[in-house]
C-alpha positions in Angstrom: 17.5 -14.4 8.8 18.2 -15.9 12.3 15.0 -17.1 14.0 15.4 -14.8 16.9 15.6 -11.8 14.6 12.7 -12.9 12.5 10.3 -13.2 15.6 11.1 -9.6 16.5 9.7 -8.3 13.1 6.0 -7.4 13.1 3.7 -9.6 11.2 2.7 -6.9 8.8 6.5 -6.6 7.7 6.5 -10.3 6.9 3.0 -10.0 5.1 4.4 -7.1 3.1 7.7 -8.9 2.1 5.8 -12.1 1.3 3.3 -10.1 -0.9 6.3 -8.3 -2.7 7.9 -11.6 -3.3 4.8 -12.9 -4.8 4.4 -10.0 -7.1 7.8 -10.5 -8.4 7.9 -14.3 -8.6 4.3 -15.4 -9.1 2.5 -12.7 -10.9 0.0 -15.2 -12.4 -0.9 -16.5 -9.1 -1.3 -13.2 -7.4 -3.5 -11.8 -10.2 -5.6 -15.0 -10.0 -6.0 -14.5 -6.4 -6.9 -10.9 -6.5 -9.6 -11.6 -9.1 -11.1 -14.2 -6.8 -11.0 -11.6 -3.9 -12.5 -8.9 -6.0 -15.4 -11.0 -6.8 -15.9 -12.0 -3.3 -15.7 -8.2 -2.2 -18.3 -7.2 -4.9 -20.7 -10.0 -3.7 -20.4 -8.8 -0.1 -21.1 -5.2 -0.9 -23.9 -6.3 -3.2 -25.4 -8.1 -0.2 -25.1 -5.0 2.0 -26.9 -3.0 -0.7 -29.6 -5.7 -1.0 -30.0 -5.5 3.0 -30.5 -1.7 2.8 -27.1 -0.1 3.3 -27.3 3.6 2.2 -23.7 3.7 1.3 -20.7 1.3 0.8 -17.1 1.8 1.4 -14.1 0.0 -0.1 -11.4 0.3 2.5 -7.8 -0.4 1.2 -5.7 0.4 4.5 -2.5 -1.0 2.7 -2.8 0.7 -0.7 -0.1 3.3 0.2 2.6 0.9 0.7 2.7 0.1 -3.0 4.6 2.2 -5.5 2.3 4.0 -7.9 3.1 1.5 -10.6 2.4 -1.6 -8.5 -0.8 0.1 -7.3 -1.9 0.5 -11.0 -1.1 -3.0 -11.7 -2.1 -5.0 -8.5 -4.7 -2.8 -6.9 -6.5 -0.5 -9.1 -7.8 -3.1 -11.7 -9.4 -5.2 -9.0 -10.8 -2.3 -7.2 -12.5 -1.2 -10.6 -13.8 -5.0 -10.7 -15.3 -4.5 -7.4 -17.0 -1.3 -8.4 -18.2 -2.5 -11.9 -19.5 -5.7 -10.4 -22.0 -3.9 -8.1 -25.8 -3.4 -8.8 -25.6 -0.1 -7.0 -29.2 0.9 -7.2 -28.1 4.6 -6.5 -26.1 3.7 -3.5 -23.0 5.8 -3.3 -19.5 4.1 -3.3 -16.8 5.5 -1.0 -13.1 4.6 -1.5 -10.6 4.9 1.0 -6.8 4.2 0.5 -4.5 4.9 3.3 -1.5 6.9 2.6 -2.9 7.9 -0.8 -0.9 11.0 -1.7 1.0 9.2 -4.6 -2.0 7.3 -5.9 -4.8 9.8 -6.0 -4.6 10.4 -9.8 -5.2 6.8 -10.2 -8.1 6.6 -7.7 -9.9 9.5 -9.3 -10.3 7.2 -12.5 -12.5 4.7 -10.6 -16.4 5.0 -11.0 -16.9 6.0 -7.3 -18.9 8.8 -5.6 -16.6 9.6 -2.7 -12.7 9.5 -2.3 -11.9 9.2 1.4 -8.4 10.6 2.1 -6.0 10.2 5.1 -4.3 13.0 6.8 -0.8 12.9 5.0 -2.0 15.2 2.2 -3.7 18.6 2.6 -7.4 18.6 1.8 -7.2 21.4 -0.6 -4.4 19.6 -2.6 -6.5 16.4 -2.6 -9.4 18.4 -4.0 -7.1 19.8 -6.7 -6.1 16.3 -7.7 -9.5 14.7 -7.6 -11.4 17.6 -9.2 -15.1 18.5 -9.1 -16.8 15.2 -10.0 -16.3 13.4 -6.6 -16.8 14.3 -3.0 -14.0 13.9 -0.5 -14.2 12.4 3.0 -12.0 12.3 6.0 -8.5 14.0 6.4 -8.1 14.5 10.1 -5.2 12.8 11.9 -6.5 10.4 14.4 -3.8 11.3 16.8 -5.2 14.9 17.0 -7.9 13.5 19.4 -5.1 12.9 21.9 -4.8 16.8 22.1 -6.8 19.1 24.2 -10.2 20.5 22.8 -8.8 23.8 21.8 -6.1 22.1 19.6 -8.8 19.9 18.2 -10.7 22.9 17.1 -7.7 24.5 15.5 -7.3 21.2 13.4 -11.1 21.1 12.5 -11.0 24.7 11.4 -8.1 24.1 9.0 -9.7 21.1 7.5 -13.0 22.7 7.0 -11.3 25.7 5.5 -9.2 23.6 3.0 -12.5 21.5 2.4 -14.0 24.5 0.8 -11.8 23.6 -2.3 -13.7 20.2 -2.8 -17.0 19.8 -4.5 -18.4 18.7 -1.2 -16.6 17.3 2.0 -17.6 14.7 4.5 -15.9 15.5 7.8 -14.2 12.4 9.1 -10.9 11.1 10.5 -8.3 10.0 8.1 -8.4 6.6 9.4 -10.0 4.6 12.2 -10.3 6.1 15.8 -7.4 4.7 18.1 -8.1 2.7 21.2 -6.5 5.1 23.6 -8.6 7.9 22.3 -10.5 9.9 25.1 -14.4 9.7 24.1 -14.7 13.1 25.3 -12.3 14.3 22.7 -14.1 12.6 19.9 -17.2 14.5 21.2 -15.2 17.6 21.1 -14.5 17.0 17.6 -17.9 16.4 16.4 -19.1 19.6 18.4 -16.3 21.7 16.8 -17.3 20.5 13.2 -20.9 21.5 14.0 -19.9 24.8 15.6 -17.1 25.9 13.2 -18.7 24.5 10.1 -21.7 26.9 10.4 -19.2 29.7 10.3 -17.2 28.5 7.5 
């Protein structure tokens, strides 16, 4: 690829391409690296628990770019390694995978307490896949906070209604809050959850 073209591609595209190439050509190397990273993440989360964390979250923002097969080979075993390596002391473990619709059946096999889901799958559908053994978290599209408060209310109402299908639901965005978000709209969301949630 010409240098000029290459510079125009986002770094994330290059990272994904390199990762895909490693998975195809250096499977032993990437599995070894992932095992080391899983140990490091487990040690870090264990330190948070020792320091008094009341919950910990495994945040896998790139999980959804993998095919379900690649997820089960290259991500799921190492997430399981992280979870099994924790001395949890009763502390709940939350797992978030962005763009998770195609990998929820794999995620539900993890020994975790809460499955956090993005906004690309309806919450009631996610609840059907996950089943009654785990709580759900999240599901609101972060870009909804760019809309006026009445539109935010509608979105909150829909998510709360769908969340009734879950064993329990922790209301949250389906990913991080975006930098241009008006803080007043974030407040409006929280207020809507409290106001509408009491009625639902």
